[in-house]
C-alpha positions in Angstrom: 48.5 35.3 8.7 45.3 35.4 10.8 43.5 37.0 8.2 44.2 34.4 5.9 43.2 31.4 8.0 40.2 33.2 8.7 39.4 33.9 5.2 39.9 30.3 4.1 38.0 29.0 6.8 35.0 31.2 5.7 35.2 29.6 2.2 35.4 26.5 3.4 32.6 26.9 5.6 30.8 28.5 2.5 31.6 25.3 0.4 30.5 23.0 3.0 27.2 24.8 4.0 26.5 24.6 0.1 27.3 20.7 0.1 25.0 20.2 2.7 22.1 21.9 1.6 22.5 20.4 -1.9 22.7 16.9 -0.2 19.6 17.9 2.1 17.8 18.8 -0.9 18.7 15.6 -3.0 17.4 13.5 0.1 14.2 15.1 0.3 13.5 14.5 -3.2 14.5 11.0 -3.0 12.5 10.4 0.3 9.6 11.7 -1.9 10.0 9.4 -4.6 10.2 6.5 -2.5 7.0 7.4 -0.7 5.2 8.0 -3.6 6.5 4.7 -5.2 5.4 3.1 -2.3 1.6 4.5 -1.9 1.7 4.0 -5.9 0.7 7.7 -6.3 2.9 8.2 -9.5 2.9 4.6 -10.8 1.2 6.1 -14.3 4.1 8.8 -14.5 6.9 6.6 -14.1 5.1 3.7 -16.0 6.4 1.8 -18.9 6.8 5.2 -21.0 9.6 6.2 -18.7 11.0 3.3 -17.1 12.7 1.8 -20.4 11.9 -1.1 -22.9 12.0 -3.8 -20.0 8.6 -2.0 -18.3 10.3 -1.2 -14.8 7.7 1.0 -13.1 10.3 2.4 -10.6 12.3 5.0 -12.4 15.4 2.9 -12.7 17.0 2.0 -15.6 17.4 -1.7 -16.4 21.1 -1.7 -17.0 22.7 0.6 -14.3 19.5 0.5 -11.7 20.2 4.4 -11.2 17.3 6.3 -10.7 16.4 8.5 -13.8 16.0 12.4 -13.2 12.9 12.2 -14.9 11.2 10.2 -12.2 12.7 12.4 -9.6 11.4 15.6 -11.3 8.0 14.0 -11.4 7.9 12.7 -8.2 9.0 16.3 -7.2 6.2 17.5 -8.6 3.7 15.5 -6.8 4.2 16.0 -2.9 2.8 13.4 -0.9 0.4 14.8 1.4 -1.7 13.7 4.1 -4.9 13.3 1.8 -2.8 11.1 -0.8 -2.0 8.7 1.9 -5.4 8.2 3.3 -6.7 7.6 0.1 -4.0 5.0 -0.8 -5.2 1.7 -1.9 -5.0 -0.8 1.0 -2.9 -4.1 -0.2 -4.0 -7.5 0.2 -1.5 -10.1 1.9 -1.1 -11.5 -1.9 0.1 -8.0 -2.9 2.4 -7.8 0.1 3.9 -11.1 -0.7 4.5 -10.1 -4.1 5.4 -14.1 -4.9 3.2 -15.6 -7.5 1.8 -19.2 -6.9 2.5 -19.2 -3.0 -0.4 -20.1 -1.1 -1.0 -18.5 2.3 -0.2 -20.3 5.8 -3.0 -22.7 6.2 -2.7 -21.9 9.9 -3.1 -17.8 8.9 -6.7 -19.1 6.7 -7.7 -21.1 10.0 -7.6 -18.3 12.0 -8.8 -16.0 9.5 -11.9 -18.4 9.1 -12.5 -18.2 13.1 -12.1 -14.5 13.2 -14.6 -14.3 10.1 -17.2 -17.3 12.2 -17.0 -15.2 15.3 -17.9 -12.0 14.1 -20.8 -13.1 11.5 -22.0 -15.2 14.8 -22.3 -12.1 16.8 -23.4 -9.5 14.3 -25.8 -12.0 11.4 -28.8 -11.0 13.7 -28.3 -7.1 13.8 -29.9 -4.9 11.0 -28.0 -2.6 9.0 -28.8 0.9 8.0 -31.5 -0.6 5.3 -33.1 -2.8 7.6 -31.1 -5.9 6.0 -30.1 -9.0 8.2 -26.8 -10.3 8.1 -23.3 -9.2 7.6 -22.2 -8.1 3.9 -18.6 -8.2 2.8 -17.8 -4.9 3.1 -18.8 -4.4 6.6 -17.0 -7.6 7.3 -13.8 -6.4 6.1 -13.8 -3.0 7.8 -14.6 -4.8 11.2 -11.2 -7.3 10.6 -9.0 -4.7 9.0 -8.5 -6.7 6.2 -9.1 -6.3 2.4 -12.3 -8.2 1.0 -10.1 -10.0 -1.6 -8.3 -12.0 1.6 -11.3 -12.8 3.0 -13.0 -14.6 0.0 -11.0 -18.3 0.2 -11.6 -18.5 4.1 -15.4 -17.5 3.5 -15.8 -19.8 0.6 -14.1 -22.7 3.2 -17.0 -22.0 5.9 -19.7 -22.0 3.3 -18.5 -25.1 2.1 -18.1 -26.3 5.6 -21.6 -25.3 6.2 -20.8 -22.9 9.0 -22.0 -19.8 7.4 -25.1 -19.4 5.1 -25.6 -17.0 2.5 -28.4 -15.3 0.8 -28.3 -12.8 -2.3 -26.1 -12.7 -5.4 -22.6 -11.1 -5.7 -21.9 -7.9 -3.7 -25.7 -8.0 -2.2 -24.5 -11.1 -0.7 -25.2 -11.3 3.2 -23.7 -13.9 5.5 -25.2 -15.7 8.5 -23.9 -18.3 10.9 -25.7 -21.3 11.7 
């Protein structure tokens, strides 16, 4: 009887271990898919061609909301590495918000204008590596930790209010405090 119980326990243990191992693999694949989708790594691989006729790019079917096995297999083939995470595109405030037509908070814009004005005032007389004075938008976006797309509206307002002057055109534009 004791031998039968030990055999029964070993069989149950084997089945439990197998189920746990399968669950760990499943969770790992789902985490990899989630991270890849969050970083936009496999956006083209799971695009409208795999997402059904409704154009969903998240690998879910429109009717059931279940993750397709094709998208999990594609994500499993593309492991997310530190290099991919570093090269992931930084999202702007508008892209993070995801709501079209919603304006940014005026207090946020005002604080951003103040940050821009302070940085430009402190750095507009310094020369860059090419010997140019002023601050360009790329340097400003790196210094403030923002996407340059988010800085265009507050910058336009500062220029309109004549707190900042410009020289140059397009990407060669340099900003100076008055």
